N, C-alpha and C positions, 0 to 999 in steps of 0.2 A: 418806712422807707423801703423802696422795691429792691428786689435781689440785684437787678441792672445797676440800680446806684450803689448799693453797698459794695458790689464786687469791681467798680469801674477804677476805683483808685484816683480818683480825681476829686478835687473840692465841689465841683458843678459839672456833674457826669453830662457827657453830650453838650458841652458848653456852646458848641460850633452850631447848635441846631437852634435856631430862632422862629418865631417869638417863644415866649415861654409855653404856651399851650402846645405848640408843635414839639417841643422838647419833652413835655410830661406824655403826650401820646405816644412819641418815639420810645421812651422808657417803659410806657406799659406794654407796647408792642414786643419789646425785648422779651419781657417776663412772660407774656401769653405765648408768645412762640416756641420759647424755650420749654415751657409747661405742656403745652397741647400740642405743638406742632402747628406750622403754618395752615394746613389744609383745615384743621380742626378748630382753629381760632376765627372768630366772626369780629367785624368790624364793632358791632355792639359790645363784644368782651374787652375788646381794646378800649373803647370809650369809657367804659364802666370801672374799669382799673384806674383810668385817668381822673375819674370823678366828672366827666362830662358827657354830653348828649351824643347819641351816635351823628347826628347833623352837624356836631361841632367839628367831628373828624375830618367831615369832606370840604371844610374851610381849607385845611392845611394839607391834606392829602386826597389825591382824587380817588384813588384806589388803595386796598390793603397791600397789592403788590407793589406800590409806590414807596409804601413805607418800609417792606422788606428790603427793596432796593437802596433806601437811604441808610438803612442800618449795614448792609451788606458793604456799601461803597465805603462809608466812614471806617468800617472794621477793617476793610482790606487795604486801605489805604495808611491806616496805623500800622499794621501788620508790615507792611511793604517798606515802609520807612525804616523800621527797625532792622530789617534785613539789608536794604541797601546800605543803610549807614555802617553796619557791621562790614559788609564787603568792599566799602570805599574807605574803611578805617585804617589806620597805621597798624603795623604789627605785622608778625608772621601770618602764613594762612592758617596754623594751627592755633594762634591766639583768635583770630578773626572768627574762625568757624566755632570755636567754643564761646566767643561773645554772642554770635549770632543765635546759637541755640539757646543759651541761657536767658537772653531778652525775648527770644520768640516764646519759649516756653512760659516764661513769667508772666508774659501777656495773656496766655493761653489759660495760666492759672488764676491770676488775680481778677480775669475777666470772664471766668467759665462760663458764665450765663451768655452773656454778650457773644462770646467765642462760639459756643454751640449754634447758636442761629446763624451767625456769619459763615461758619464752614459747613454745616451740615443742611441746610435749606436753599442751597445753590439753584437745585432742579426746580424750585417753585417760582423762580424768577421769569419773566417772559423772555423772549429770544433776544430783544435788543439789550435788554439790562445783563442777561446772563453773559452775552457776547462780551460786554464791557468788564464785567467781573472775573471773567475767564482770562482776560489779557492781564488784568492785574496778579492774578495767580500765576499766570506764564512768567511774568515779571519776577515774581518771588522766588519761583522755582530757578531761574536764571542766575538771581543773585548767589544763591547756594551753589548752584553748579559751578560759578566763576570762582568761588572761594576753592572748592575741593579741586578743580581744574589746576588753579595755581598751585596748591598744595601738590598735586602729582608732579606738576613740572619743576616744581623746587627740591623735589625728593623728599618732603615731608610725608606724604600719605602714599599709601600702597593701594590703589582702587583701579580696578581692570574698567568699570563701567561707572563712569561718572555721572551721566542722566539717571541712570537706575539709583545710583546711592544717593543723589541729592533728592530724588522722589521719596525713598526711605527715611531719610532724615525729616523731611517735612511732615509726613505721614506719622512719624514717631512724636513729633512735637505738637502736632495739632490733636492729636488723640488725647493729650492731656486735658483739654476743655470737657471731654467726655466724662471722665472719672474723677477729677480733682475734686475733693470735698474742702471746704474753708475751715471745716472744725476738726479735719484730719490730723495725722502726726506730723506731716512735712508742711513747711510754708513753700510759698511759691518761688523763693530763692534758693530753698533747699532743692526743690525739685529741678529747677533750671541747672543747678549745678551737677545734680546727679545725672541728668539727660548729656549734659556737655561732656561728661567723662564717658558715657556709654556711646556718644557718637564719635569723640576721638578714638576709641577703640574699634569702632566699624571702620573706620578709615585706615586703621593701623598707622595712627599718628607716631612719629619716630620724636619721641620728647626727648 
C-alpha cells in the first residue's frame, strides 16, 4: 500500500476519483511528487508506481500538470470545508478558532504526504489552474480571518493585525505536513490540541 493511501485516513482513499485506474494513478502521483518533487517526477515514474504503462496514463490525464491540479483541487477543497465548517459553526470565537486549528492540523498530520504536495507544489501549476487554487486558499484565509475578527469584536481576542495573524495561523498549521512523522511520539489529535493551545495564546484569548 502506498504512503498516500496509508495516511489518508479513509477506507478508500481518493474514492471520488474514478475509474479505478485513474485513482491508482493519482495515488501514485501523490507518492512520487512527495518523494521526488513535481519537476523531478516523470509520467513514466507515476505509471510504474501504479503498475501501468506510460501510455495508459494519458487515457485518464492529458498531462502531468493535470494530475497535480486534480490532487491540489481535491486537497484544497477538503481543507476549505474544514475551515468554513468551523467558521460557520456554533460556539464562541475561541471555541471555533480552536476547533478550526485542531481540524486543520489533524488533516495535515493524518495526510502529511498528500498535504506536502497540495501545499508546496502550487508554483508548478499552470496559470489557469494556479489562479483557481489561489482562490480556494483566499477563501481559507477568509474563514480564519472571520473567526479572529469576530473574536476581536466580541472582546475575546486581543489582536491588532487580523489579516497578518490569520496568515500566521494558517502557516503554522500547514507546516505540520512538512515535519509530521506517523512513527513519532505525537498523534495527529495530540498535535492538533497542542497547536490549538498555541494559537489561542497567539491571539491572547481570554478564557
